[in-house]
C-alpha positions in Angstrom: 0.0 0.0 0.0 1.3 3.4 -0.9 2.2 5.9 1.8 2.8 9.6 1.7 5.2 11.6 3.9 5.1 15.3 4.6 8.2 17.3 5.4 8.6 21.0 6.1 11.8 22.5 4.6 13.2 26.0 5.4 16.0 27.8 3.7 17.8 30.0 6.2 21.0 31.0 4.4 21.6 33.7 1.9 19.0 34.6 -0.7 18.9 32.2 -3.7 20.1 33.8 -6.9 19.1 30.9 -9.2 15.8 30.5 -10.8 15.3 26.9 -9.5 16.4 24.6 -6.7 16.6 20.9 -6.3 15.1 18.9 -3.5 16.3 15.3 -2.9 14.9 12.7 -0.5 16.3 9.3 0.3 14.1 6.6 1.7 15.6 3.5 3.3 13.1 0.7 3.4 12.8 -3.1 3.6 11.0 -5.0 0.8 8.5 -7.8 1.6 11.3 -10.3 0.8 13.5 -8.8 3.5 15.8 -6.9 1.2 17.1 -3.5 2.3 16.9 -0.8 -0.4 17.3 3.0 -0.7 15.0 5.0 -3.1 16.2 8.4 -4.1 13.7 11.0 -5.4 14.9 14.3 -6.9 12.7 17.2 -7.9 13.5 20.6 -9.4 11.3 23.4 -8.2 11.2 27.0 -9.4 12.4 29.8 -7.1 10.8 33.3 -6.9 11.3 36.4 -4.8 7.7 37.5 -5.4 5.3 36.3 -2.7 2.3 36.8 -5.1 3.8 34.4 -7.5 4.2 31.8 -4.7 0.5 32.2 -3.7 -0.7 31.9 -7.3 1.4 28.7 -7.8 0.4 27.0 -4.6 -0.6 23.4 -4.7 -4.1 23.2 -3.1 -4.0 19.5 -2.3 -0.5 19.6 -1.0 -1.2 22.6 1.2 -4.3 21.2 2.7 -2.6 17.8 3.3 0.3 19.4 5.1 -2.1 21.6 7.2 -4.1 18.5 8.2 -1.0 16.6 9.3 0.3 19.5 11.4 -3.1 20.0 13.0 -3.4 16.2 13.7 0.1 16.2 15.3 -0.9 19.1 17.4 -4.1 17.4 18.6 -2.1 14.2 19.3 0.3 16.0 21.5 -2.1 18.3 23.2 -6.0 18.5 22.8 -8.4 18.1 19.9 -9.4 21.8 20.3 -5.7 22.8 19.9 -5.5 21.0 16.6 -8.6 22.6 15.3 -7.5 26.0 16.4 -4.1 25.5 14.7 -5.8 24.6 11.5 -8.0 27.7 11.6 -5.1 29.9 12.5 -3.0 28.7 9.5 -6.0 29.3 7.2 -6.6 32.8 8.6 -2.9 33.7 8.3 -2.8 32.6 4.7 -5.8 34.8 3.9 -4.4 37.8 5.8 -1.0 37.6 4.2 -2.4 37.3 0.7 -4.6 40.4 1.2 -1.7 42.4 2.5 0.1 41.8 -0.9 -2.8 42.9 -3.0 -2.8 46.3 -4.7 -4.7 49.1 -2.9 -7.6 49.1 -5.4 -8.2 45.4 -4.7 -8.1 45.9 -0.9 -11.0 48.4 -1.1 -13.3 45.6 -2.2 -15.7 44.1 0.4 -15.0 40.6 -0.9 -12.7 38.0 0.6 -9.5 38.0 -1.5 -8.1 34.6 -2.4 -5.6 33.5 -5.1 -7.2 31.2 -7.7 -5.0 28.3 -6.5 -6.3 28.5 -2.9 -9.9 29.5 -3.4 -11.1 26.3 -1.7 -8.8 26.6 1.3 -11.5 27.9 3.7 -13.9 25.1 2.6 -11.3 22.4 3.1 -10.2 23.8 6.5 -13.8 24.0 7.7 -14.5 20.4 6.4 -11.5 19.1 8.3 -12.5 20.8 11.5 -16.0 19.1 11.2 -14.5 15.7 10.4 -14.3 12.8 12.8 -10.7 13.8 13.5 -11.6 17.0 15.4 -15.4 16.9 16.1 -15.9 16.7 19.8 -19.0 14.5 20.1 -19.8 11.3 21.8 -20.9 9.8 18.5 -17.3 9.3 17.4 -15.6 6.4 19.1 -12.0 6.6 20.2 -10.9 3.8 17.8 -12.5 5.7 14.9 -10.6 8.9 15.8 -7.4 6.9 16.1 -7.9 5.4 12.7 -8.4 8.9 11.3 -5.1 10.0 12.9 -3.4 7.1 11.3 -4.9 7.8 7.9 -4.0 11.5 8.1 -0.4 10.8 8.8 0.1 8.6 5.7 -2.5 9.2 3.0 -1.8 10.9 -0.3 -2.8 14.5 -1.0 -5.6 13.4 -3.3 -6.9 10.9 -0.7 -6.8 13.6 2.0 -8.9 16.1 0.0 -11.3 13.3 -1.0 -11.9 12.4 2.6 -12.2 16.0 3.8 -14.7 17.0 1.1 -16.6 13.9 -0.2 -18.5 13.8 -3.5 -22.4 13.6 -3.3 -24.5 12.4 -6.2 -28.2 11.9 -6.7 -29.0 8.4 -7.8 -32.8 8.7 -8.1 -34.5 10.4 -9.8 -31.8 10.3 -12.4 -30.1 13.6 -13.3 -31.0 15.0 -16.7 -27.3 15.2 -17.6 -24.0 13.5 -16.7 -20.3 14.4 -16.6 -17.9 13.1 -19.2 -17.0 10.1 -16.9 -20.6 9.0 -16.8 -21.3 10.3 -13.3 -24.3 12.6 -12.3 -23.4 16.2 -11.6 -22.0 16.5 -8.0 -24.2 18.2 -5.4 -23.2 20.7 -2.7 -22.6 19.1 0.7 -25.6 20.7 2.3 -29.0 19.5 3.5 -30.9 21.7 1.1 -29.5 19.5 -1.8 -31.4 16.5 -0.3 -35.0 15.4 -0.9 -36.8 12.9 1.2 -38.2 11.1 -1.9 -34.8 10.7 -3.5 -31.7 8.4 -3.2 -28.1 9.7 -3.0 -24.6 8.2 -2.9 -21.7 9.7 -1.0 -18.1 8.9 -1.9 -15.4 9.9 0.6 -12.6 7.8 -0.9 -12.9 5.1 1.9 -16.4 3.9 1.5 -19.6 4.5 -0.5 -22.8 5.4 1.4 -26.2 4.9 -0.3 -28.7 7.2 1.5 -32.4 6.4 1.2 -34.8 9.2 1.9 -37.9 8.5 4.0 -40.2 8.8 1.0 -38.2 6.5 -1.4 -40.8 4.9 -3.7 -41.7 1.3 -2.8 -41.2 0.2 -6.4 -37.6 1.6 -6.4 -36.9 -0.3 -3.2 -38.2 -3.5 -4.7 -36.1 -3.0 -7.9 -32.9 -2.2 -5.9 -33.1 -4.6 -2.9 -36.1 -6.9 -3.4 -38.0 -5.2 -0.5 -41.1 -3.1 -1.1 -40.7 -1.4 2.3 -37.9 -1.0 4.7 -40.0 -0.8 7.8 -38.4 -3.0 10.4 -35.5 -3.8 8.1 -31.9 -3.1 9.1 -30.5 -1.0 6.3 -26.9 -2.3 7.1 -28.0 -5.7 6.0 -29.3 -4.6 2.6 -27.4 -5.7 -0.5 -28.0 -4.4 -4.1 -29.6 -6.8 -6.5 -27.4 -7.9 -9.4 -27.4 -5.6 -12.5 -29.7 -7.9 -14.5 -32.5 -7.7 -11.8 -33.9 -4.3 -13.1 -32.9 -1.2 -14.9 -32.6 0.7 -11.7 -30.3 -1.9 -10.2 -28.2 -1.9 -13.3 -27.7 1.9 -13.2 -26.8 1.9 -9.5 -24.4 -1.0 -9.9 -22.8 0.9 -12.8 -22.5 4.1 -10.8 -20.9 2.1 -7.8 -18.4 0.4 -10.1 -17.5 3.7 -11.8 -16.8 5.3 -8.4 -14.7 2.4 -7.3 -12.7 2.4 -10.5 -11.7 6.1 -9.8 -10.3 5.2 -6.3 -7.3 3.1 -7.2 -5.8 2.9 -3.7 -8.4 0.4 -2.4 -11.8 -1.2 -2.7 -14.6 0.8 -1.3 -17.5 -1.1 0.5 -21.1 0.0 -0.1 -23.1 1.0 3.0 -26.8 1.5 2.9 -28.5 3.9 5.4 -32.0 5.2 5.9 -32.8 8.8 6.6 -32.8 9.5 10.3 -31.6 6.0 11.2 -27.9 5.6 12.0 -27.0 8.1 9.3 -24.9 10.4 11.5 -21.7 9.9 9.5 -23.6 10.8 6.3 -25.0 13.9 7.9 -21.6 14.8 9.3 -20.3 14.8 5.8 -22.6 17.7 4.9 -19.8 20.1 5.8 -21.4 23.2 4.3 -24.2 23.1 6.9 -24.2 24.6 10.3 -23.8 22.2 13.3 -24.2 22.6 17.0 -20.5 23.3 17.4 -19.5 24.8 14.0 -20.5 27.5 11.6 -21.9 26.9 8.1 -19.6 27.5 5.1 -21.2 30.8 4.4 -20.8 31.9 8.0 -17.2 30.7 8.1 -16.4 32.7 5.0 -17.9 35.8 6.6 -16.0 35.1 9.8 -12.7 34.7 7.9 -13.4 38.0 6.1 -14.1 39.9 9.3 -10.9 38.6 10.9 -8.7 39.5 7.9 -10.1 43.0 7.7 -9.5 43.6 11.4 -5.9 42.5 11.1 -5.1 44.3 7.8 -6.7 47.5 8.9 
């Protein structure tokens, strides 16, 4: 299984005069056959003296992945709240520093200023603070939180952002259009995107969750699971019928296999949940909504903007 390591590097000597620099890493490891090997990786990166260029060239996934590891390490060595506060502090500092570099005419705007490369930084930061890693609720078991800490320390950048901000698709009624890869258009991670008479699937890179609204049509349930009603039925025990059982079953199976094919790092199990019954992890994934402890995405953006204006002024 592939693992990813994060390292912070600081250059403290004289100013670099070249237009590029080389970074080399050597990894000493043991193969499954017991053979000791060294793998060397060398990468050339551009060097700039303009901070605006650095912001515009930032790697969103790499930045968020590094932030999540630093925050997780802080939480592991102190408290969960300290990790979440560290995450929010880094996000705020990035926004403040970028605004201080903008020209005067741009600073006069009432909007939150963000480079194109980091425009989703507040969303990912908020999503991570609402994740099982930092949420302080009795619904999250200690072993689940420990698993999240282990994942955060070793997952790739793409896996990290997939887990922080899952993808939500409507399964039924079918969307009128689809993306080039055959998937329905993704929906915002908010309750207003859900309907009680519809069926949705959530992909967080680790598992697929099929969410059934309270008003799911009986005929659809029959065509997908062979049950006309789910009253008294444990949703966790439900299994999709094979593709040849019905047109609806064929479409859902195709969607599941397409999503699994895009996550090459592992096989994702399919979980079935009913609205309002053991669906807390699904609801927690709706990171754009307000919770008892955290702001909504719109409120968080406004909070970030107020903070940045107070510091810059």
